[in-house]
C-alpha positions as CSV (number, residue, x, y, z in Angstrom):
1,X,-55.6,103.8,12.4
2,X,-59.0,102.2,13.9
3,X,-59.0,102.2,17.1
4,X,-56.1,104.7,18.2
5,X,-55.9,108.6,18.7
6,X,-53.9,111.1,19.3
7,X,-52.3,111.6,22.8
8,X,-54.9,113.9,24.3
9,X,-51.9,115.8,25.9
10,X,-51.8,119.1,23.1
11,X,-48.0,120.6,24.1
12,X,-46.5,116.9,23.9
13,X,-48.6,116.6,20.2
14,X,-47.4,119.8,19.0
15,X,-43.7,118.9,20.3
16,X,-43.7,116.0,18.5
17,X,-45.6,117.3,15.5
18,X,-42.8,120.3,15.4
19,X,-39.9,117.2,15.8
20,X,-41.5,115.2,12.6
21,X,-41.9,118.6,10.5
22,X,-38.1,119.2,11.2
23,X,-37.7,115.2,10.0
24,X,-39.2,115.9,6.9
25,X,-41.9,113.8,7.9
26,X,-40.4,110.9,9.5
27,X,-40.9,109.9,13.4
28,X,-38.6,112.1,15.6
29,X,-38.4,108.8,17.8
30,X,-36.1,107.2,14.9
31,X,-32.4,107.3,14.6
32,X,-32.0,107.0,10.9
33,X,-34.5,107.9,8.4
34,X,-35.7,105.5,5.6
35,X,-39.6,104.6,4.0
36,X,-40.3,102.9,6.9
37,X,-39.8,105.7,9.4
38,X,-42.8,108.0,7.8
39,X,-44.8,109.1,10.3
40,X,-46.8,106.8,11.1
41,X,-43.9,104.9,10.5
42,X,-44.5,101.1,9.7
43,X,-44.0,99.6,13.5
44,X,-47.5,101.6,14.3
45,X,-49.4,100.8,10.8
46,X,-47.9,97.2,11.5
47,X,-48.2,96.4,15.1
48,X,-49.8,99.4,16.6
49,X,-46.9,100.5,18.2
50,X,-46.0,104.3,18.4
51,X,-43.2,104.5,20.5
52,X,-43.3,108.5,20.5
53,X,-46.6,108.4,21.8
54,X,-48.3,110.7,19.3
55,X,-50.8,108.1,18.8
56,X,-52.3,105.9,21.6
57,X,-55.0,103.3,22.0
58,X,-58.5,105.0,22.1
59,X,-60.2,104.2,25.4
60,X,-63.8,103.5,23.9
C-alpha cells in the first residue's frame, strides 16, 4: 500500500511474520480468522490501520 512500509524493527517484524505463518496468513492480532483478516487485513487496506504495527506510515 502506497505511503506505508514494514516496521523498521526487524526483530519485531520477524515475530509478527511468524504469527502470520502460524495463523495461515491471517493477522496475528485478530481473535477470529476469516477473509477479512488475511494479511494485509481489510482494516489496513481500507483505513490504513495496522493494529499489529507490521506496516507503518512511510515518513517520506
